[in-house]
C-alpha positions as CSV (number, residue, x, y, z in Angstrom):
1,M,-18.0,20.5,-25.4
2,P,-17.0,20.3,-29.2
3,K,-19.3,18.6,-31.4
4,T,-18.8,14.9,-32.2
5,K,-20.3,14.7,-35.7
6,T,-18.1,16.0,-38.5
7,E,-19.7,18.8,-40.6
8,S,-20.6,16.8,-44.2
9,D,-21.4,13.1,-43.4
10,S,-22.1,10.4,-40.7
11,L,-18.5,10.2,-39.5
12,T,-17.6,11.5,-35.8
13,F,-14.4,12.3,-34.0
14,H,-13.6,9.5,-31.6
15,P,-13.2,10.9,-27.8
16,A,-9.5,10.0,-27.9
17,C,-9.3,12.0,-31.0
18,L,-11.1,15.3,-29.4
19,A,-8.9,14.7,-26.1
20,F,-6.1,16.7,-28.6
21,P,-6.6,20.6,-29.3
22,E,-7.6,21.4,-32.7
23,L,-5.3,22.9,-35.4
24,P,-5.3,27.0,-35.3
25,D,-7.8,28.2,-38.7
26,D,-4.4,29.9,-40.3
27,E,-2.4,26.1,-39.9
28,L,-5.7,24.2,-41.2
29,Q,-5.5,26.7,-44.2
30,A,-2.2,26.3,-44.8
31,L,-2.3,22.2,-44.6
32,A,-5.8,22.1,-47.1
33,A,-3.3,24.2,-49.1
34,D,-0.8,21.4,-49.3
35,I,-3.2,18.6,-49.5
36,K,-4.6,20.6,-52.7
37,K,-1.3,21.0,-53.9
38,H,0.3,17.2,-53.1
39,G,-2.7,14.9,-52.2
40,L,-3.2,13.5,-48.6
41,L,-0.2,11.6,-47.8
42,N,-1.0,9.9,-45.0
43,D,-4.8,8.2,-44.4
44,I,-7.6,8.9,-41.9
45,T,-7.3,6.7,-39.3
46,L,-10.9,5.3,-38.0
47,L,-11.5,3.1,-34.8
48,D,-15.2,2.0,-34.3
49,K,-16.1,4.1,-37.5
50,Q,-15.1,7.0,-36.2
51,I,-12.3,9.2,-36.7
52,L,-9.9,8.5,-34.3
53,E,-6.4,10.3,-35.8
54,G,-6.7,13.1,-38.7
55,R,-9.0,15.0,-37.6
56,S,-7.1,18.1,-39.0
57,R,-6.5,16.7,-42.3
58,Y,-9.8,15.2,-42.9
59,K,-11.4,18.6,-42.3
60,A,-8.2,20.2,-44.6
61,C,-9.4,17.4,-47.1
62,K,-13.2,18.9,-47.0
63,R,-11.8,22.3,-47.5
64,A,-9.8,21.9,-50.3
65,G,-11.8,19.8,-52.0
66,V,-9.9,16.2,-52.2
67,K,-11.6,13.0,-51.1
68,P,-9.8,11.9,-48.1
69,R,-9.0,7.9,-47.6
70,F,-9.5,6.3,-44.4
71,T,-7.5,3.3,-42.9
72,P,-9.6,0.9,-39.8
73,L,-7.3,0.5,-37.3
74,R,-8.2,-3.0,-36.3
75,H,-6.8,-3.6,-33.0
76,R,-6.8,-1.0,-29.8
77,T,-3.7,-2.6,-28.3
78,C,-2.3,-1.1,-32.3
79,F,-2.8,2.0,-30.9
80,A,-2.4,2.0,-27.0
81,S,1.0,0.0,-27.3
82,G,2.2,2.1,-29.8
83,S,4.2,5.0,-30.3
84,A,2.4,8.1,-29.2
85,S,4.4,10.1,-31.6
86,T,2.5,8.2,-34.6
87,Y,-0.8,9.8,-33.1
88,C,0.1,12.8,-31.5
89,P,1.6,15.9,-32.7
90,N,5.0,17.0,-30.9
91,R,3.0,20.0,-29.6
92,V,0.7,18.1,-27.3
93,N,2.1,17.4,-24.0
94,F,2.8,13.8,-22.4
95,L,-0.7,14.4,-19.4
96,T,-2.9,15.5,-23.0
97,R,-0.9,12.4,-25.0
98,S,-1.9,10.1,-21.9
99,A,-5.4,10.4,-21.8
100,A,-6.1,9.6,-24.9
101,L,-4.1,6.4,-24.9
102,A,-6.2,6.2,-21.6
103,R,-9.7,6.5,-23.2
104,V,-8.6,4.4,-26.0
105,W,-7.5,1.8,-23.8
106,F,-10.3,1.6,-21.4
107,R,-12.9,2.0,-23.6
108,G,-14.3,-1.5,-23.7
């Protein structure tokens, strides 16, 4: 079972975030280099004070020494009814996307 605490602070990863596979280390390193060079282009999404979307960007920011930016998701329905491609990488299959969306939708 993956750890839900982030490495450096009190933020945790939302269960839906943990439903997706982690980025391989070489790709995370490339992302960190890109963020260091160009900055963080997309904010990391929080839901209930947990990282919902952007785990790899968060880790890459920490690795690159770049302060991450966060945007809270105000309504669960925005995530559940929105475009899955906004929150789900293309390499993740439909079943994994559906499981993540269901966790958010039925969480409460």
